[in-house]
N, C-alpha and C positions, 0 to 999 in steps of 0.2 A: 706667050709668057706675059700675062697681065701684070702691070705695075700700078698699084693703087696708093692714094693718099688717104689715110684714115684719120678723121678728126671728129669731134663731137663737143657738146657742152660749151659752145662759144658764148651763149647767153647775151646776144646783142640786146641792148636796152636795159641791162641790169642797172638798178638805181644807185647802188653804193651810197646809201644814205648816211652810213656811219663815217664817210670820208668828208662830209661837208662840201665845201666848194671844190675840193680836189676830186670829188666824184665825177664832175663833168669831164675832167681830163682823162680819167680812166675809162669812162664811157666812150670817149672819142678814140682812145687807144684800142678798144675792142674792135671798132670799125677798121682801124689801120691793121690790126692783126688779121682780120678776116681777109682784107685785100692782100696782105702778105702771104696768107695761106694759098690763095689762088695763084699768086706769082710763083710761089714755091713749087706748086704742082706743074706749072709750065716749065720752070727751070729744071726740074727733075724729070721732065718728059713722062709724066705719069699718064696712064690711059683713062683714069677715072678717079674722081674725088668722092669719097663716101662721108657724108655728114650724119653720124649715127645718133641724132636726136638733139633737141635743145639748141638749134641755131639761134632761136630767139628766147629771151628770158620769160616771155609771156605771150599770149595770143593778142592781147591789146597793147600794141606798141605804136609809137608815132608813125604817121604815114611816110614821113621823109626817111625813116629808118628802113621801112619796107622797100621804098624806091631805091635806096642805096644798095640793099642786098640784091635786089633783082637786077639792077644795072651791073653790079660787079659780076654776078653769075653769067649774065648774057654776054658780057665782054670777055669772059674767060676763054682761054684757048684749050679747054678741056671739058669733057662731060662731067656733070655734077649730079649725084644721087642723094636725095634728102629723105630721112626717116623722121616723121614727127615724134617728139619725145614726150616728156612729162610736163615740161613748162610750156611747150608749144604743141600740145596734143591735138589730135584731130577730132575735137568736139564741135558743137554747132557754131562756136565762136572762133574757130580756128583761123589763124592768119593765112593759112594755105588755101582757104576757100575763096580768097579774093581773086579778082580777075587779073591782078598784076602778075601772078605767077603762071598765067596761061601763055602759050605760044612761044616759050623759050626753047629753042631747038636742042640746046645742050643740057637741059634740066629734066630730071625725072623725080617726081615726088610720090612716095607710097601713099595711097589714099584708101578709103574704105573698100574692102573686098579685093584689093590688089595685093598680091603677096610675092610677086616676082617680076623681074625685068631682065630680058635677054639682051645681051650685047653680043650679037652673032659674030661680029668682026673680031672679037676677042676670045670667042669660044667660052663665054662667061655668062653665068646667070647670077644676078644679085637677088637675094631673097630678103623679105622683111614684112613685118606686120606693124602698121602704124599704131602707136598708143592712142587710144580713143578717150582717155581720161587721165587725170593726174595719178590715180591709184588703181591697181587691179591685182587680183589674186592669180591672174592667168600669166603664164610664161610668154614672153614675146617670141619664143621659138616654137610655140605650140602649133602643130599642123604643118610645119615647114619641112620639106623633104627635097633631096637633090633632083635636079633636072638632068635626066640621062642623055638628053640631046646636046648638052654642052660639056666640054672637057672639064671646066672648072665651075665650082659652086661656092659662093660666098654669102653669108647671112649677116644682116644688120640687126642688132637687138639693143633696145634701150631699157635697162632694168638692173636689178641687183643680183649678184651671185648669192645663191641661197646658202648663207653661213649663219649658224646659230649665234645669237647675241650680236650679230653685226648687220643683219638685214631684216627688214620688216616683211611679214608674209604678204602684204598688199602692195609691195613695191616692185611689181612686175618681176617675180622671182625667176631666176634661171639656175637650174641645177647643173653641177659638174657632169652628172650622168647624161643629161640632155646634150651637153656639148659633145661628149664622147660619142654619143649615138646619133648625132645630127647628120652625119655623112657629108658635112661641109669641109671644104679645104681650109676656110678661115671664117671666124665669127668676129665681126667688127662690133665691139661692145661700146655702149655709151651709158652715161648716168653717174658713174663714179669719176671723180675729177683728178685722180692720180693714175698714171700709167701702171698697169699691172697685167701679168701674164696668167691666164687661167686656161691654158691649153690642156686638153685631155685627149687620150687616145691618139688617133690620127689627125685630129682637128686642132689647128692653132686658133687660139682665142685670146684677144687682148682688149683691155680698156686702153684707149689712147691718152686719156687725161685731157684736161682743158688746155687749149692753146695759149690761154692767158690766165695767170693766177687770178682768182676771184676773192679769196678770203685768206685769213691767217691760218685756217685749219688745213689748207692744202700743203702737204709736205712734198718735197722733191722726190721723184721727178714729176714736175708739172710744168706747164708752159711749153708744151711740145705737141707734135703730131707724129704719126707713124707712117713710114714708107713700107708698103707690103708688096713683095714680089712673089709670084706663084709660078713654078715651073715643074718639070717632071721629077726634079729632085726633092721637091717639097715647098714649103713657105718660109721665106725669110722676112724678118721684121727689124727695121732700123728706126731709131728715133731721130727727130730733127727739132732743135730748139726753135721755138716761135715766140715765146713770151717776151714782153718788154719790161715788165715790172717784177720785182722780187719782194715777196711778203715774208718778213722775218719776225718770228716770235722768240723772244729771249726771256728766260727766267734767271734772276740773279739774286744771290744772297746778299742782303744789305750789309751784313757784317764784313763782307769782303772788300767794301769800298768805304774809305774813310773821308772822302771829300769829292767835290764835283769833278776835278781833273782826273781822279782815279776812275770814276765812272765813265767819263767821256773817253778816256784812253782805252777802256775795255770794249767800248762800242765802236770805236773808230774804224776797225777793219771791216765792219758791216756797212759803213756809210755809203750813200750813193744818191744821186738825184732822182733815181727811179726805184728807190728802196723804201718800202713801207715798214715801219718798225712798231712792234707791240712789245713794250717792256714791262715785265712784271717783277717787282721787287718783293722779296719775302724775308722772313727771319727777323733778327733783332738788330736794330740800328744803334750805332754809337751816338752818344749825346752831342758830339761835335759835328755830326752830319745827319741831320734829320731830313730825309727825302721829301720834297714837295712836288706834287704832280704838275702844277702849273709852271713852276720854275724849271723843271726838267724838260717839259715840252718846249719851252722857250729856248733853252740851251741847245736842244737837239734839232730844232726846226730847220736850221741852216744846213745840217748834214744829211737830212733825210727828206724824202718826198712827203711823207706823212708820219706822224708820231702819236702813239697812244701809250699812256703810262698808267699803271695800276699799282698803288702802294697799300692797298687795303690789308695785305698780309704782313705789313711791317709794324713792329712794336719796338718801343725803346727799352734798352737794357736797364736793369736796376743796378746802378753803380754803388749805392750805399744800402747794403742789406741789413735790415733791422731784425735780428733773430727773434726779438720779443713779439714781432708781428706774426711769427710762424712757430707756434708752440711745438715742442718736440713730439707731442702726442698726435700731431697731424701728419699725413703723408708728406705734405710739402715741407714741414719742419724737419722731419726725419731725413728726407732727401737732401735738404740744404746742408745739414750738419755732416752727413756722410761725404758729400762732394767737397765741402770745405776741408775736411780732414784729409781727403785724398789729394787735394790741390796743395796743401801745406807739405805733405809728405813726398810729393812728386819732385823729380829733378827739375831744375829751373827751366829746361827746354820743353818740358811736358806740362808745366803748370798752366800755361795759357789754354791748352786744350780742355783741361778740367774746369777752368773758370768759364769758358764758353759753353761747355756741356751743362754746367750749373744753370747758366742763364736760359738756355734753351729748355731744359727740363722744367724749370720753374715757370716759364711762360706757358708751357703746355699744361702743367698742372693747374694753372689759373684759367685755363679754357681759352687761351689766345690761339687763333689760327695763324701760325707763322710758317706753314709749309706750303 
């Protein structure tokens, strides 16, 4: 009954240039997360750790980072199997060609021409095809078939599920039909940074997601690894949280906040010393509260690890509308007069909605991007 820890896309050495000085702390956190993954494997008593691509963010990374990864793996109390991905692909400059990765008893790395590794004591064969470049039209599952001499077969694949409009044809495409026909008990997928289930037929197939969030684009669940148990009843998959940082992207209508305390109050539930916030304000702002990016970053800096603010889609309301500036013969002029008539005729409780609709419609007709 093999028990595996499936992880991928750790991206050791990622620069995080957009975080400025805080980038150093997140780079350091990635190291800590990698160490924590190996401790998790020991604590959960797994038989094998699978790293399905992009352990490193690039092939050219600092020597001390390679030393760190090698030392952590060598000291781990569990075997580790690495598949080169798209960022740390097996090209002529591959980080895995270095002598530092040689001679580690508990480490296996898929290299050129090697497509499987047998763990006889587990009755398990791990299959994989190292990515030899950043891009390829070839599926990472091409040419892989089960080993009849072992009870269990697991494939590692670093690429994109072939979905129209979601994946590029040269991004190591994997089709759902391939997964179903693979004959594998489990396919450990890497490359997409959010955990997702793409099981088909008798084969379980999962993206594990990145163990530490890396951008604002990664939606929950992320910051995790998967525990995979295989037995005669099938394959079970459980998630384990591993991330230290939370990246939160918030879009807010400027018309909903009339002052700084109101804005801070809405964001307070998200605050945290390890939370990165990307705040995007949109819509029409009241004249008594004109959002300023520098001021908002300063106010929020003490509540969050990192703050980014975007107010480009905010415009000021027109409080004094001069009808002569909008002739009735124009679309804007006709719209203004209709909405004003509706606002005057509406019950008092509904009047504000018409007034706000007037402001939004007028802004859109003037070509302002407020959405």
